[in-house]
N, C-alpha and C positions, 0 to 999 in steps of 0.2 A: 505492498500504502502505500511505503515511500516513495518510490516510484511515480506509480497512481496520481500523491499527492504535487511534486515535482513536474507532473505533465500539466499538471493542472493550472501551477500557480504562473508558471512556462507562458500556454495559453493564454492567460488572462494579462501578463505584463503586456506580450509582446503586440496581439490585437487592440487594449484597451491603448497602448500610444500612438498607434497609425489611427486609431478611430476617433483621437482625443484631437487631432490634426488636421483631420477629415473635417468632422462634422462644425469647429472653427473655422474655417472658410466656409461656408454655407448657409445660406439666409431661410429660412420656419417658411416652409408653407403659407400662405393666407388664408383664410376663412374659416378656421379651424381655433375651437375652444376645448381645454383640458382642464380636468377634474384629476385628483388621486385620489383616492379610499383604500384604505386597507377591509383586506379582504378577505380577514381573521386578527381577532380580536387578543393577538397574543405580544402586540409589539417588535417584531420580526420582520427588519426593512425589506425580507424578500419577501413579504405577503400582501404588498401594495398591488394597487391594479393602476392604469391611469384610463381616466373613460373623456373619450373625445367625441361633440358634435360638429355641424357644423356651425359658425358662428351666427347669432340671430335667428336660428331656425328653430319655430317651434310643433309640438306634435309628434308622433312614434315615427320613428322611422327604422329601416331594417340593419341590422346588428350584421358586424364584423368581426371578429374574436380572433387576434393579433399572435401566435407566439415565434417571441424569436428566436435564433436562434444563435451561436455560439460554443458547439462543440459539446454542447452541457455542464459546462462548464466553463462559461464567461456569460455576460451580460447581464440585463435587468431590463426594468421597462421602459423606461428611458434610448434603451440600445437603437428602436427600430422607432423613435417617436414623430419626425418628422416624414419617415413614413404613413404612418400612420394617421397624421394629421395630414395629408394632403387626401386619400380617401377619403377624412371623415367630410373637408372641404368640396366633395362630390355629392355632400345628400346622403349620408351615414351615419349610422352610432359605429364607433372602432372603441371596442377594447383590450389592451394590451397588458398581460401581465408578467409582476416578477414574480419566477421560482426554485427556492434553490438548488444549486447546483452542486453536481458532480463534485468531488467522491466526500463531498459534505452530507451528502443524503444519496438514494440510488434511484433508478428508474421510475420505484415507486412512490416515492415520496413526491419527485417532480411532477407524477401525471395527477396524485395526489392534490398539488396545490397548484394546477390545472384546475382541477374539476369543482375546487374550492372553490375559486377568480369567477367559474362558471355559474357554481351557483349563487353568489351575493348575487351578483348581474342579475337571473331569474328569479330571485324573490325582491327586487329592487327594480323590475323594470318598466314598472308603471312610474315610478319617481325620477329614473332616469329617461323613460322617455323610448323604449326600444324594444322592438317586435321579437322576438325570441322564438315566433315560429319560424322556420325557417330561415338558419344564419350561416355565414359562411363563415367556414375556420380556416384559416390563411397560416402558412408558417413559413419560415425560409432556415434551409440546412439540416441543423439538427430541430429545428420550431419545426423545419415541413416535418418529420419524424413524430414528434409530441401531436401535434395539430393533425395528422392522417388515426393517429394512437386512439386520440380521445373523438375522434368522430366514431369511429369501431365501436369504439366505448359505449358509447351513446346506443350504437346499432344492436349491441349483443348484452343481452342479462348477463351470460357466463363468464367475457370478456370485468366487465361492473364487478360481477362479482371476485372474481381472480385478483382485483389493483383496491377491493377496499374500497369502491368508491360511491357514493347516491350521486345517481346520472337528474339533473336537474327536466325542469315540463320543458323539452329543447327539441326541436329537429334542425337537422341538418340539410341545408338546401344545398349545399356544394362543397368542395372544399379547392384549395388554392394552393398547392405548393410551388415552391421558389427555390430550384438547385437543391433539392433535400437530398438529405443520407438518411435511408430505412432501410436497407440491411447493413445489420448496425453489428452482424457476429460476420463480416468481411466490409470492413471500412475500406480497406485497401483491394483494389482490383486491376486486372489485366488487361491488356484493348481490348480484347472480347470480349468486356463486361465481367468476365468470372471473377472467382477469389481469386488473390493471389497469394497462393499457398506457401511463398517464400518471406512473407510477414507474417509469418505466425508467433515472434516474439511481438512486433508493435501492440499486435492484432491484442495479444495476452493482456497487453496492459493496459489496453483500451478497455478492455473487459470489467479487469480490476477497476477499471474508474468509475463503472456502471454498476456491477455488479458487486464487486467485494472480492474478500481474498480465493473463494471459493465460487468464481463467474458462473459454469453449469447446473452447480444446489443449486443457486437460484432462485426463488420459483418463479420468479417472473421473466427469464431467461427464453422459454421456449414458445413466452407471448410478446413476444418485443422484438422483433422483425415484420416487417412490411407480411413479408409472406407466410408470416403464422397468423399476422393478427387478424390478418384478412379472409385467413382458409376458414368457409363455408357459409363469409359474407355476403349478400351484394351491396352493393357502393351507388352512393349517390353520385350526381356530376363529378369530373373526377377534369381538374386542369392542374398541366405541370409545365412551369415555366423552366429554360434550363438557354445552355450556350456553350457552346463547343470549347471554349478556351476556360471552363472552368475546369479547376483543379480534381473536384469531382464530379465530371462530367461524365465517366462511366454510370453513374450512381444514376443520373438521369434516363440515361440510354438504355439501360434496363428494367430500371421502372415501366419507360415507355415501352417500351416490347412487352413485359410483361400487364399491364395496363389493358394495350391493346388487345392482347388476347381474352381479357376478362369483355370487356366490351362485347366481344363477338363472340362470346360466349355467353351473353348476358347476366355478368358476375360482377359486371359494373355501367349504369347506366349511361353515361355520356365520358367519355374522354377525349381531350384534346390538348391537344399536346401545341408550343410557342417554344421549339424549337431555336437558335441564330446561329449560324454559321459563322467560323471564323470568316471567310469568303466574300461573306454579307455585311457585315462590319462597316460601321461610321468610324468606326473605335473600335477602341481594344476594351473587347466586357470581358471579363474578368465573375467571380462568385458572389450571387446576389446582387450584379452591380445593381438590377432596379427596389432593391430594397435600402443600401448606401448609397444609391446616388438618383433619387427619385427624380431631380429636378430636370433627368438628361435626357433627351426628345425621345431614345429607346427605352427609357425606363416609363416614361407618362404611354408611349405606346401601348405596350404590357399589363400595366398598374389598369390602366384604360379595360383594355381587354378582358381581363379579370374584373371590372366590375363590370362591363357588359355581360360576362358571363354568371356573375352571380346575380342579374338580373330577373336574366332569359329561366335561371334553374327554381327564382323562387318563385317564376310566373308560372310554370308547370307543381312545382309545390304547392300552391296555393287549391 
């Protein structure tokens, strides 16, 4: 676990260093307001959420739930703040939560936090002015994994029991994942998108981060990868966002092939892929570009497309 702790500290230091420089150069999106809430009354700074609305807009609005990325070890509710503000400025309620980070907690603890935040919003929906009937769950990188897992838990009493969470009175209209890493038992992948066997040692370190000293003995180990937690379920519409230069592009490609097959088999209501090839770029697009650089024209295009996907999915859900 010493190595797991050192890994987490390095990722937090290195990623925050670059994020701080980027955010200092950016201008927040106009047209959105944000309020902070404690979603659990325990005083833990990681049990807070941001709730966004269009500035000056009254009435009940559709709800988007965003789960931030950060390799499961980094970030908080403010990491995707500008992205969430952009979505809210387009006429939506948006909730983004902090959740406890690994290895200070395991994957079960992180999902427990995600659902505690969901329950808070569902219980206060009237006051917040959000519609919980037909939400969009969205997340980037590790957040894409947690968002898709949360969607499946909402659909599956078996998964809800295994993860020990109370599912609030919400329904999922769709899921939108940006550059997700969902096959967490095989984070490192070859060019053919299959697991890289020569990376067993770093994968073991990664497993220690999320599952502790004996990962395979963890009760949630076999229910934590996309191919495991989607087994036997029929998914709502799913949008997958990626780009060729993404360091985790093989995860996007693998997931795209899987979801395409699931759609053909009737196990996914609709699948949409937005994938930018390097030859088609106007600038070099990297991992989660549409989240960290919400202001780029390429990001505006795909983020607006995800909102259109949400609107279409909600209409069919009603």
